[in-house]
N, C-alpha and C positions, 0 to 999 in steps of 0.2 A: 454790617459791622458798625460798631460805635464810633463816632465822630472822634472822640477822645483817641482813638488809635492813630489818629493821624498827627499827634504830637510827635515831633521829630526828635529821635535820638542824636544828640551832638557827640561825635567821635572825634577825639583830638587826634592832630597829625602834624606833620612837618614838611617842608618843602623836600622834593626829591629832584635832584639835577637831571639835565637832559630830557626835558619834556617840550621842546618847543615843536609845535606842529609845523609840518611843511605844507605844500599846496595839496598835498593828498591826506592830510590829517596826521596823526601820530601813528608811527609804525615802530614795533620792536619784536623781538622774539616774545612767543606767548608766555614762556615761564617768566618773563619780567612782568607782565601783566597781571599773570596768576599771584604774584606776591603782594598781599595787601600792605600798605594802602596805595599803590601805583594807579590802578584804574580807578579807585575811588577819588584819589586826587584830582586826576585830570578831568574826571566827569564834574566834580565839584568846582572846579575852575571853570569849566564852560558855563555852568548855571550863575556862578558869582558875575561873570562877564556880561550876562543877558538882563536888559532892562525890560520891564514889562511882562515878565513870564507869568506872573500870578494868575491862575484861573484859566491859563492857555492850554493849547493841545501841542502833545509832542509826539512824534512819530520815532518808533525804535525797531530796529531789525539788523540783520546781518546776513552774510553769505554762508552761515552754516559752519564754518571753519570750526576746529577745536577750540573750546573754551566760550563759543558763541552763546550758548544757552544760559550758561552760569552768569556771564558778564550781563546779560539782558535782565536777568533777576535782580543784580546789584543797580542797575541803572534805573528800573522802574521804581524801586523802593527809593532811591535818592531823588528822583524826578517827583515823586509824590511829596515827599519830605521838603523839597524845595518849592512848592507851592502849585506845581501843575495841576490844573483841573482835570485833565484828561489825557492819557496815554494811549496810543494806538500801535499795537504790536503785530508784525507779520506771525501768520500761523507758524508754529514750530521754531518761531524766531527768526525765520528765513524771510529776506526782503533784499531783492536785487538793488543796486544804486539807482538805477534808471526808474524803478518801480517805486523807490522811496520818494524820489522827486515827484514823481505822478501823484502819489498819495498826498504829499505835503501841499502840492498845489490844489489837487482836486478836493481835498478836505479843509482846504484854508488853514492848515495848521500853522503854529507859531515857528517850528522848525522841526529838525530831527536829527537823532544820532544814529549813523551807520556803522556797524562793526565789520571791517573788512580791511585786508591787506591787499586787495585786488588780486592782481596776477601772481603774487608770492605764494610759495608752498604753505601747506597747513600741516595740521597734526601737533602732537605733543612737543615735538622740537622744532615746529614751523614758526611762521610769523602770525603776528595778530594786529589788528589796527582798528583805530576809532577816528571819526571825524564828524563835526557838526554841519549840517546844512541849514541855510537860513529859510526864512518863509518863501522867498521866491523858488525854492527847491533846489537852490544850488550851493555849492561849497561856500564857507563862510569867506566873506571878504578879509582881506589882509589886516584891516583895521581891528576886527574882531578876534583873528587868531593871534595877532599881537597882544591884545587884552588878556585872552586866554593864557598866553604863556607869562605874561606878568602875574597873574593870580598863581600859577604854579610855584613862583618864586618866593610867595609870601603866605601861603596858605597854612592855617592853623587847625582848621576843623573841617569835617564834612557832615553833613545831614543824611540821614537814612530812617527807615522805619522799621521796626520789629513786627514783620507781617508774615503770613504764610507764602510760599511761592505761587505764582501764577501758574494756571494749566495753560501752557501755551499751544497745547495740541487741539484745544476745543473753541471753535468759534464761540464769540459771546462776550458779554460785559460784566466784569466784577465791581461791585462798589466798595470803595475804600473810604468811608465817611462821605463827605461831599465829593469826593473825586472818584473817577472811574479808570479802569483799564479794560480796553476792549481788544480782544484778539480779531484780527481782520483777515480776509482773504485778499492779499495784494495781487495774486495772480489775475483774479477776474477784474480788477480794476484797471490793471496795467492793458490787459487784453481789450477791453473794452475801448480804451484810448487809441489802441492799435487800430482797431476796426472802424475809428472815426477818420483816421488818416488814409487809410489805402482801401482800394477797391478788392474787398474779399472774394466776392463773385468771379472778378478775372482770375484771382490766385487760384481758386478752386478748380476753374476751368483748365489752368496750366497744369496743376497737379493731377488731374483727371485725364489728361491728354497722353500721359504716358512718360511724362516729363518725371525724372527722379532726383530726390536730393538726399543728402546726408547731412545731419548737423549733429555735432559734438559738443555736448555741454560740459565736457572734461570733469564730470563728477562733480560740478559746481552749481551755482545758485540758478542758472538759467533752465535747468532741466524741467522743472514744473511749468515754466512759463512756455518753453517749446512745445511741450506736450499739449498745452491747453491751445496754443495758437496753430501750430504747424500740423499736429495730428487731429484734435478734436474739432476745431473750427475750419481748418483748411483742407482736411481730407489726406493728407500724408500718410503713407502706410507706418504703422508703429516701428516697423524695423528700420525707419528712416533715421531714428533717434539712436544716438551712441552716448554713453556716459551720462544718461539722464536722471540718475539718483544722486542727488546731492551727499556728499559725504565729508566727515570731519576732516580728514586728510587728503581729500580730492583723490581717493583712490590711489594715494602714493605718488601721483603724477604732480606736474607743475603747470597749474592752470593759467598758462600764457598763451593765447592762440597766434603762435607764430610757427613757421615751417620746421623749426627745431622741436619745440614741446609738443606739436600737434602733429608729429610725422605719421602717426597712424591714420590720420584723416588724408594728409597727402598722399599717403599709399593707396588709400581707398578711392582717391579720384584719379588713379593713373590707370591707363590702359583702355582699350575699345570697349570693354564692358562695364565701365565705371559709371557712377551717376552723372547726370548733366551738371551738377551744382553741389557745392560743399561749403559748409560755414562752421565756424566755432566761436564760442564766446569764452570769457575768462572767469576768473573767481567770483566776482560781484557782478557780473552781468553787463558791464559798460564797454569792454572792448570787443572787437569782431575780427575775423578772418574770412575773406571771401574766395572762393575758389572756383574754377571752371575745371572741366576735364583736362588734365595734364596742364593746367594753368593757374598761377597764384597772382592775385591781384594784390599790388602794393597798397597799403594805406592811403597813402598820398594821392595815387591814381584813383582809388576809390572814391575819395571825397570829390575829385576833379568830375569823375564821370556821374557821380549822383548830381552834382550840380548843373552839369550840361544836359541832364536827362529829367530834371525836377518836374518840368510842365507835364510829364506823363503820369504823375502821381496826383491824385485828387486834392490833397491838402496843398500842394504847391503848385497847382494848374496856373494860379494868378500871378505867378513870376516870384522872384527872389528879391528881397529888398537888399541884400548884400550878402557877403561871405567872408568868413575869416579862418585862419589858419595859424597854429602855433609857429613861431619862427624856424625851428628845425624841420618843419614839414616842406616838401618839396614845393615848388611854384607851380605846379601844373594847375592848380584851381585858379591862380592869378590870371592865366591865359583864358579860362573859360570866363571869368569875371570880365576881362576886358571885351571879350566878344558879345557878352550880353549887356554891357554898359552899366554894369553895377560895381558898387566898391568892393574892395577886398581888404581886410585888414589883417595885419601881422602882430601876433600877440606872444607874450611869453607862455611857455608851456605851463600848463594848469587850467583845468576848465573853469575856474573861478573868473579868469580874464575874460572869457566869452559871455559871462552872465551879464555885465552891464550893456555890452553890446545887443544882447537878445533882448533884456528888459526895456532898453530903449527904442526897439524896434529897427535898429541899423542893420541887422543882419537877419537871415534865415536860416541858413547852414552854416556848419563850423565843424572842423576837425583837426585832430592831431595825428603825426605821424606814427604815433605808438599804437596804431589800431584802435583809435577812438574817433566816431563820427556822431554828429548828433544835429538837432534842429530846435526850434522854438517850441517844439511840443513838451519838453521838460528842460531841466537845467543841468543836465549831466549828459555825457555821451552814452549812447544807448546801442548795445550790441544786437538784440533782436530787431530793433527798428531799422538797422541798417541792412539785416537780411532781408526783412520785408521788403524795403525798398528795391533792393537789387533784384528780388524775384519780381517786383513790378516792372521795373525797367525789362527784364528778360521778356515777361509776358507781353508787354506793349511793342517792343521791337521784334519779337519772335526770332531772336538771334542768341548764339550761346554766349556765355561770358566772355570767352577769348575774343569772339568776333566784335562784341560791343567795345572791348578795350582797344582793340586793334584798329577800328573805326575811329575811335577817340584820338589815337595817336595820329592817323592820317590826317585828321582835320586839324588838330591842335599842335602836333609836335609831341616827341615824346621827352619828358623829363626823366632821364635814366637817373635811378635813385636807390640808395642803399644806406642801412644804419648798421654800424659795427659796435657792439656792445662788449666792452671789456669788465665782467662782473667780478665782484669782491676783491677789487684792487686795494692795495694798502692805502688807507686815507690820506696819509701824509705825502705819499708818492703822488697821488691823484691831484691834490692841492698843489704840489710842486709843479707840476706838468702845466696846470692852468695857469700859475703864476709866471712861468717861464713863457708861456704864449702871449699873456698881457705884456710882458715886457718887451715883446718883439713887434706889436701891433704897429706902432708909428713907422716903424723903417720897412714894413712890407709893401705898401701900396709901390709899383713900379717894377717890383722884381719879377723875374721871369719865373714861372711856376706851372707844371703840368702842361707845357706846350702853349700856354698864354701868359698873361702878366696879371698880377694882382692890381684890381681897380679899386678895392676898398677893404678895409680891415677894422673891425670894432669888437667891443664888448657890448653885446645887444642891450638897450634900455629902452623901455616903453612908458609912455605917458598916455594914461587911460584918458581917451577922448570924452568920456562921459563925466567922470567925477575928477579929472586932473591928478589922479595919484601918479605917482612915478615909481617904477621898479627898475633896479639897476641889476648889473652882473648877471645877465640872463644866459649867456653863452657866447662863445668866441666866434665871430663869423669873418670869413675870408672868402670875398667875393672876386672872381676872376674876370677879365675883360670880355670873355666869350659867354659870360652868364653862368660859367659854373660856380659852385659854393662848397666849401668845406666850413662844417660847424662842430665845434668841440664843446661839450657840455657834461657837467656832472649830475647824475640823477639821483634824487631823494627818495627813491621809491624802495630802496634795499633795506635791510636791517644789519648787514655785516659788511664791514669795509665801504669801499665806493664803487659805484658804477659809472665808467667813463663812457660815453656815448660818442660816437665819430659819424657823422651824416656826411654822405658824398652825393652831390648832385651835378649831372651834365645835361644841357638840353640837345638834344639830337633832332633837327628838322627833318633830317633825310630818311624818308619812309623805307628806303633800301637798307638801312643800317637798323632798323628797328628790331631786328631779330638777333642782334648780337647779344650774347649772354651779358647779363647785367654787370658781374664782377669784371668780366673782360673789357666791357666798355668803360668801366671806372677805373681800371688798372693805374692809368697816370696819376688820378687823384688820390688812390689808396697810397701810392708810393710818396705823393706829395705830403699827405697827411703825416706819414711816418717822419720825414724829413723835417718838418716844422715842428712837431712835437716831442720827437724821440721817443715814441711809447714803448717800444722795446727796452731801450736803456733805462726809462725812468720807473716803469712799471713792472718790468721782468716778464712782460707778456708778448710773445712772438706773433700771436694770433688772437682775434676776437673770441670771446666765448659764444656768442650768438651772431649770426649774420642775418638780417631781414632786409 
C-alpha cells in the first residue's frame, strides 16, 4: 500500500456527555457504542492523552462480545491515523484481558486497548466496554484516565484512515505504508507464560491419575485458552470443557462466575459421581470460581489459600515479597501474611491499585473478593492462572479442594464472609443510602451492634505507598470490636442504575463451628446492615439480587 494512504482523514465531532471512565474503563449499552461518534470520540481521547506514541506498538483485542469485531476495525484505522507504527490484534479479534497484559509485557508494547464489559451480559441489547492498559500491562493509572476524560469534554475531531478491513481470521502482517497490522495468536503466548510458572509435568500426572475436572468458559473468551492449556497441553479429556466456544451473546447467559450465574457448574460438581474439581471464568477471562465436589471456595478464601501454599508452585517457591487485597475482601489473607512475616496491603477496589505495588516489587500475590486473583506475572487478575495454581496445590498436597480449605481454616481460623449485591438499584436511591451512612459515621463508634460494639467506622481512603496519590470515598467500613466487618460500596461495573454491594465478615476461630452455613453464621451482621442502612426502605429491595 502506498505511504500516501496513511494520510489521516480528519472527521469533525463534538463532545458527548457521560464518558468518564471508571476503574474498569468505560461501560455502556452496546447500542450507545454503536452510534457514531461515541466510540470514535473515546478512542481519540485516549490517543490524545498519550505522549510519545508515534511509531510505537499498540495491542488491540476483546472478549468477542457483540460489536467486538466492528469496533476493532474502527480502532485499528484510528491507531494508524494517530501515528502508531505497529498494531497487534488477537486472531478473530479475541484477546482475554490477562492475555492482553501478557502480550503487552512480552512484546514490550506501548500499551493496549481492551474491549470488554467483563462479566456483564453481551448481545445486541447487552453491554460493551473499552479500557486502555499502559505499557506495564495494567489498567491506566488515575492520572491518565482523568486526562482521557478531560479530552472527551473538549474533543472537536478524530483521525481515521480510509482503508480496507483487516482480515482478523488469518495470522500474519499487513503493511499500511510504513506501519503494520499483525494478527497474532495470543493463546500460544499466554500458554507459554503459564508453562514457565507451573509444573506442567506434575499437572499432567494429576490428570492422568483419574482425577476429573470440569471447566466452564461460559461461552466467553477463555474457551480457546482452556482448550490449549487443559486439554492439549495437560491432557484433560475434551468433555471436561463446557461453554468452550466464544459467542457474541455468551450463549444468552451471564458470564459471571458465581453460584447464581454458573448454577449448571455447581450442579455438575454435586453428588458422589461428580468431578473432583470445577472452575469457571468470566467474559474477559480475568475472574474465576473454584469448586470442589459439593464445595464452593469463596474468592477471599481462595486468595488466602494460594498465599499459604505458594511455596508449592515453582514460580513462587522462593517466597512472597508481600500480598495485597482490596478493602472489601475478607481479612483471611492478612492472617496468612502475618504468619509468613510479610506485608499485607489494603487497597481500593480496582486492579490498577495493585499495579504500583507489583511494579515496585512490594507484593507477589493480590486479589479481590469479586473473584479476581493474580500475581506479578501480569498486571491483571487472571482466571486460568488461578485454576492452574489451584490444580498445582491439589497435586502437591494430594488432597481434595474441600480438605485443603478446611485444613486452612483449622490453621488460621475461618473468616466467614459473604457479599450481597443489589443490582439495578435506582441511582439516586443508592446515592442517598450512602449519604445517609456517611452522616452516621461519627456517631457509630461505641454503639452496640450484632452482639458486639462498633470499634471504628469510616469512608475508606487510600494513600498509594509508591507514588503518594490519594483516593477517597472508596466505601463505608464499619468494624466491630470482635473483628467483624460491614462494608457498603457502590459498584461501577453495571450499565443500568447502580449496584449496591454489602460485604459481611465475621472471624470464627472455633473449628467446631466452621461447618455452620455461611448465611446463618452471618445472620446478626445481615440484620445489622439493614438497621444501619435501611436498604429495604431506601431501595425498595427486600433481598439481594445475588449472594456470593
